[in-house]
C-alpha positions in Angstrom: 0.2 0.0 0.1 1.1 3.3 -0.8 1.1 6.3 1.4 0.1 8.6 -1.5 -0.7 7.9 -5.7 -0.7 11.3 -7.5 -2.2 11.0 -10.5 -0.9 13.1 -13.4 2.4 14.1 -14.3 1.8 17.2 -15.5 2.5 20.5 -13.3 0.5 19.9 -10.6 1.3 16.3 -9.8 4.8 17.0 -9.7 4.4 20.0 -7.2 2.2 18.1 -5.2 4.2 14.9 -5.1 7.2 17.0 -4.0 5.2 19.0 -1.5 4.1 15.8 0.1 7.6 14.1 0.3 8.9 17.2 2.1 6.3 16.7 4.3 7.4 13.4 5.2 5.2 10.6 3.1 8.1 8.3 1.9 5.7 6.1 -0.5 4.8 8.1 -2.9 3.6 6.7 -7.0 3.0 9.3 -9.7 0.9 7.6 -12.4 1.1 9.7 -16.1 -0.5 8.3 -19.4 2.5 10.1 -21.4 6.1 9.1 -21.6 7.2 12.1 -20.2 6.7 14.2 -17.0 5.7 17.6 -17.6 2.2 17.6 -18.8 1.2 20.2 -21.3 4.5 22.6 -20.8 6.5 20.1 -22.8 4.2 21.6 -26.2 4.7 25.1 -24.4 8.1 26.3 -25.9 7.2 30.2 -25.2 8.3 31.8 -22.4 6.4 33.6 -19.8 6.5 31.2 -17.6 7.9 31.0 -13.4 7.3 34.9 -13.3 5.7 34.6 -9.8 7.3 31.5 -8.3 10.6 31.4 -9.6 10.4 35.5 -10.2 12.3 34.6 -13.8 11.1 34.0 -17.0 10.9 30.8 -18.3 9.7 28.2 -21.2 6.8 25.6 -20.1 9.7 22.9 -20.5 12.0 24.6 -18.8 9.7 25.1 -15.7 8.4 21.3 -15.6 12.4 20.3 -15.6 12.9 22.3 -12.5 10.1 19.9 -10.9 11.1 17.0 -12.4 15.1 17.4 -11.2 13.5 18.0 -8.2 11.5 14.6 -7.8 14.6 12.5 -8.9 16.2 14.0 -5.6 13.9 12.0 -3.9 12.0 8.7 -3.4 9.1 9.0 -5.6 8.1 6.2 -7.9 7.0 7.2 -11.2 5.2 5.0 -13.6 4.7 6.8 -16.8 3.2 5.4 -20.6 0.5 4.0 -17.7 -3.3 5.3 -17.8 -5.5 5.0 -14.3 -8.9 3.6 -15.4 -10.4 3.9 -12.3 -10.2 5.1 -8.5 -12.6 4.1 -5.9 -14.5 5.6 -2.4 -11.5 3.3 -0.6 -8.8 4.5 -2.3 -8.0 1.6 -4.8 -6.5 2.8 -7.4 -6.7 1.0 -11.2 -4.1 1.4 -14.0 -2.7 -0.5 -17.1 0.3 0.1 -19.4 2.6 -1.7 -21.3 5.2 -2.5 -18.4 2.8 -2.2 -15.5 0.3 -4.4 -17.2 -3.5 -4.6 -15.5 -2.8 -3.6 -11.7 -5.3 -2.3 -8.8 -2.8 -0.5 -6.1 -4.2 0.8 -2.8 -3.3 4.2 -1.0 -4.1 6.1 2.1 -4.2 8.9 0.1 -5.1 10.1 -3.6 -4.4 13.4 -5.2 -6.0 13.7 -8.7 -4.3 16.1 -11.1 -5.2 15.0 -14.3 -5.4 19.1 -15.9 -8.0 19.8 -18.5 -9.2 19.4 -21.4 -9.9 21.6 -25.1 -13.5 22.0 -26.0 -14.4 20.9 -29.4 -15.9 21.7 -32.3 -18.9 19.6 -31.2 -19.3 20.9 -28.0 -19.8 24.6 -29.1 -22.2 23.6 -32.3 -20.1 25.3 -35.2 -22.7 24.8 -38.4 -21.2 23.8 -41.8 -19.4 21.1 -43.7 -17.0 19.0 -41.6 -13.7 18.7 -43.9 -10.3 18.3 -42.7 -8.7 21.3 -41.2 -10.7 22.1 -38.1 -8.5 21.8 -35.1 -8.3 22.7 -31.8 -5.5 25.0 -30.8 -3.4 22.6 -28.3 -3.4 20.1 -30.8 -1.8 22.6 -33.5 0.5 23.3 -30.8 1.5 19.5 -30.8 2.0 19.3 -34.2 4.6 22.4 -34.4 6.1 22.1 -31.4 7.1 18.6 -31.0 5.8 16.5 -34.2 7.4 19.3 -36.5 4.5 19.5 -38.2 2.8 23.0 -39.7 -1.1 22.3 -40.0 -1.9 25.0 -42.4 -0.6 28.2 -44.1 -3.8 30.6 -43.8 -5.7 30.6 -40.9 -8.8 31.6 -38.7 -8.5 31.3 -35.3 -12.1 31.2 -32.9 -11.8 31.9 -29.6 -9.4 34.2 -28.1 -8.1 31.7 -25.2 -4.0 32.2 -24.2 -3.8 28.4 -26.3 -5.4 30.2 -29.4 -3.5 33.9 -28.6 0.0 31.9 -28.3 -0.7 30.2 -31.5 -1.3 33.4 -33.5 1.7 34.3 -32.7 3.4 30.8 -33.3 2.1 29.8 -36.8 2.7 33.4 -37.4 6.4 32.9 -37.0 6.2 29.4 -38.9 5.5 31.3 -41.8 1.5 30.9 -42.0 -0.8 33.8 -42.5 -3.2 34.4 -39.2 -5.7 36.1 -41.0 -8.0 36.8 -37.6 -9.1 36.1 -34.0 -12.6 35.5 -33.6 -14.3 36.1 -30.3 -17.8 35.8 -29.4 -17.9 37.4 -26.4 -17.1 41.2 -26.2 -14.0 40.9 -24.5 -11.1 38.5 -24.8 -11.3 35.1 -22.7 -6.9 35.6 -22.7 -4.2 37.5 -20.5 -3.7 41.1 -21.8 -0.1 40.5 -22.2 -1.2 37.9 -24.7 -3.5 40.1 -26.4 -0.7 42.3 -27.0 2.1 40.2 -27.5 0.5 37.4 -29.6 -1.7 39.6 -31.7 -1.0 43.4 -31.7 2.5 43.3 -31.9 1.9 41.0 -35.4 -0.8 43.2 -36.3 -3.6 40.6 -36.4 -6.9 41.5 -36.0 -9.2 40.4 -32.8 -13.2 40.6 -33.4 -15.0 40.8 -31.0 -18.6 39.6 -30.7 -18.2 37.8 -34.1 -18.0 33.7 -34.4 -17.8 31.5 -37.4 -21.3 31.1 -39.0 -20.3 28.4 -41.2 -16.9 26.2 -42.8 -17.0 25.3 -46.3 -14.7 23.1 -48.3 -14.9 19.7 -49.3 -11.7 17.9 -48.7 -10.3 20.6 -46.9 -10.9 23.8 -45.1 -11.7 26.6 -48.3 -13.5 29.3 -46.3 -15.4 30.5 -42.8 -17.9 32.7 -42.7 -17.6 35.1 -39.8 -20.6 37.3 -38.3 -21.2 39.8 -35.5 -23.5 38.5 -32.9 -26.0 40.5 -30.6 -25.9 40.7 -27.0 -27.8 37.2 -26.9 -24.9 35.9 -28.9 -26.9 35.1 -32.1 -25.4 36.1 -35.6 -26.8 39.6 -37.1 -27.6 39.1 -40.8 -25.9 41.2 -42.9 -22.4 41.2 -40.8 -20.9 38.5 -42.8 -17.2 38.5 -43.8 -15.8 35.4 -45.8 -12.2 34.2 -45.4 -10.5 32.0 -47.6 -8.4 29.7 -45.6 -7.0 26.2 -45.7 -7.3 25.7 -41.4 -9.9 26.8 -38.7 -7.9 26.5 -35.2 -10.3 26.2 -31.6 -9.4 28.0 -28.6 -13.5 28.0 -27.3 -12.4 27.1 -23.8 -10.8 24.3 -21.3 -13.1 21.7 -19.4 -11.1 19.9 -16.4 -10.3 16.0 -17.1 -13.0 15.0 -14.2 -13.9 11.5 -15.5 -12.4 9.7 -12.8 -13.4 12.1 -10.6 -17.2 11.7 -11.4 -16.7 7.7 -11.2 -15.4 8.2 -7.8 -18.6 9.5 -6.5 -16.7 13.1 -5.5 -19.1 16.1 -5.8 -18.6 18.2 -9.0 -19.4 22.0 -8.7 -21.4 23.1 -11.9 -19.8 26.5 -12.1 -16.5 25.2 -12.5 -17.1 21.8 -13.7 -13.9 20.4 -11.2 -14.5 18.5 -7.8 -15.6 20.7 -5.1 -13.0 21.2 -2.4 -12.2 22.5 1.2 -9.5 25.2 2.3 -7.2 22.6 1.6 -8.1 21.1 -1.3 -9.6 17.7 -0.4 -12.7 16.9 -2.1 -16.3 15.5 -0.8 -14.5 11.9 -0.5 -11.9 11.6 2.5 -8.4 11.4 1.5 -8.9 12.2 -2.3 -7.3 15.8 -3.0 -7.4 17.7 -6.9 -5.3 20.5 -7.4 -4.2 22.4 -10.5 -6.6 22.4 -13.6 -8.7 19.1 -12.8 -10.0 21.6 -10.2 -10.3 24.8 -12.1 -8.7 26.1 -15.2 -6.2 28.6 -14.2 -4.0 31.2 -15.9 -0.6 31.0 -14.6 1.4 27.4 -13.9 2.6 29.4 -10.9 -0.3 29.5 -9.4 -1.2 25.9 -10.5 2.3 25.2 -8.3 1.0 26.7 -5.2 -2.4 25.2 -5.0 -0.7 21.5 -5.7 1.9 22.2 -3.1 -1.2 23.1 -0.3 -2.5 19.7 -1.9 0.2 17.8 -1.2 1.1 18.6 2.2 -2.9 18.3 3.0 -2.3 14.7 2.0 0.9 14.2 4.0 -1.3 15.3 6.9 -4.2 13.2 6.5 -2.0 10.1 6.1 -0.2 11.2 9.5 -3.6 12.7 11.7 -6.5 10.9 9.4 -10.1 12.9 8.4 -10.2 16.5 9.5 -13.7 16.8 10.5 -15.8 20.2 11.5 -18.7 22.5 10.5 -17.8 24.1 6.7 -18.7 27.2 5.4 -20.2 27.3 1.9 -18.8 30.2 -0.4 -20.7 31.5 -3.0 -20.3 33.8 -6.1 -22.6 36.9 -5.6 -22.8 39.4 -8.7 -20.2 39.9 -11.4 -18.6 36.5 -10.2 -18.3 33.4 -11.9 -17.1 30.7 -9.1 -14.7 30.6 -5.9 -12.6 28.3 -5.2 -12.4 26.6 -2.2 -16.1 26.1 -2.1 -16.1 25.5 1.5 -14.1 26.0 4.6 -13.5 24.4 7.5 -12.0 27.5 9.9 -11.0 25.5 12.6 -8.7 23.8 10.2 -7.3 26.9 8.7 -3.9 28.2 10.3 -3.3 31.6 9.4 -5.4 32.5 6.3 -7.0 30.8 3.0 -6.8 32.1 -0.4 -9.8 32.4 -2.2 -9.3 32.0 -6.5 -12.4 33.2 -8.6 -13.0 35.1 -12.0 -15.6 37.6 -12.9 -17.8 37.5 -15.7 -17.3 40.5 -17.1 -14.8 43.4 -17.6 -14.9 45.5 -14.6 -13.4 49.3 -13.8 -12.0 50.1 -10.7 -14.2 47.8 -7.9 -14.2 46.5 -4.7 -14.4 42.6 -3.9 -16.6 42.3 -1.2 -17.2 39.6 0.9 -20.4 39.2 3.6 -21.6 37.0 5.6 -25.6 37.3 5.6 -26.1 41.0 5.7 -22.8 41.5 7.3 -19.9 42.9 5.2 -16.6 40.9 7.0 -14.1 42.3 4.3 -13.1 44.1 1.3 -10.5 44.3 -1.5 -9.6 47.4 -4.1 -9.2 46.7 -8.0 -8.3 49.3 -10.3 -9.5 46.3 -12.9 -10.9 43.0 -13.2 -11.3 40.9 -16.4 -12.7 37.2 -17.0 -9.3 36.2 -18.7 -7.4 36.4 -15.8 -7.4 34.5 -12.2 -8.2 37.2 -9.4 -7.5 35.9 -5.3 -8.2 37.2 -2.0 -6.9 36.2 1.2 -9.1 35.8 4.2 -7.2 35.8 7.6 -9.0 33.1 9.6 -9.7 35.7 12.4 -12.1 36.9 9.8 -13.8 33.4 9.7 -14.8 33.4 13.3 -18.2 33.4 14.2 -19.0 33.1 10.7 -21.7 30.2 10.1 -23.3 29.0 7.4 -22.3 30.8 4.2 -19.6 33.2 3.1 -20.5 35.1 -0.7 -17.9 36.9 -3.1 -19.2 39.9 -5.2 -17.4 42.5 -7.0 -19.1 46.0 -6.9 -17.9 48.2 -9.8 -17.2 52.1 -8.5 -19.2 54.3 -10.1 -18.2 57.3 -12.4 
């Protein structure tokens, strides 16, 4: 029996396992379905990683390599090219692989760190023909950066998530012509720095409040039609633009890889599509923790690392001390807030403070983030600007949680001009 089994060897799994080792666990197994550790970072060859955590600018592979090297100095066992098929409520982990075979391992604790996947054309119901040349931005990134293939010469990008923005620049640098980036919302879904560095610096137009309304082509994409949408995201007749292209890249959102989570009977938050967690990243199933993009989609890997280290330390504490019971406070999202993580806080288990992460659902100017318990306001945090494409967080001291029961609501109040 292992003290801890970590499912996923990307940035979240690596940081969680390293943290658990530092906290004293000595029987730890990482199971990774790919042939190498590092996860999605291996194909993210652009820089911009590590500014928060390492205080220096790194590429994705460099960031992953730091944690892989750290792991090699420990006794953590790693099984790559191995797929986890099931995690049961009694913490049995079923896995299979060429060298592993079909095996069931038992654990005293489990950390789920499977990351997320991209939404596809089928998920958004894009109309038109079904020729070759329609693929997700992440798939294109792997083709270019790892496999060495250029998936197209004339490109339109649907969606302005960070991967799409980054691939607009990457395809341009590889010699392709990126004709436009099209976003159905009235704001971009990516980081401001990526809009500037990946679109504006290369004169790539960004069409907000637009979407693809038709795809044409027999064997390969030949044209896509882009239309403006109204406030209810319905195409407006007469606003069509036709682009002659051979490739349509989709950057239309990410979804936590929560199939294992769901099968284990763990509560899923409908807002994040990931597991609902306590302040220490523990799920509704005692002894099972989640971290990284399988919990909620992050914008910076630095935050994934910090969250995963907290999960690793919590798993180690669970193995040593057992279940952490106690009454919990439920966190709710108020006006202009999409979700909160954690979803529940047990005040008696908070040492000094707890970080609450969230995203807004609209662009806000000068604002106050307000935390209320019933009708009583217990905290307020000022911000100059809030953007749906950038994750926000606030820190609640333990003293503020004393005497609070029931619910806390996190809201945004925009200052009046």
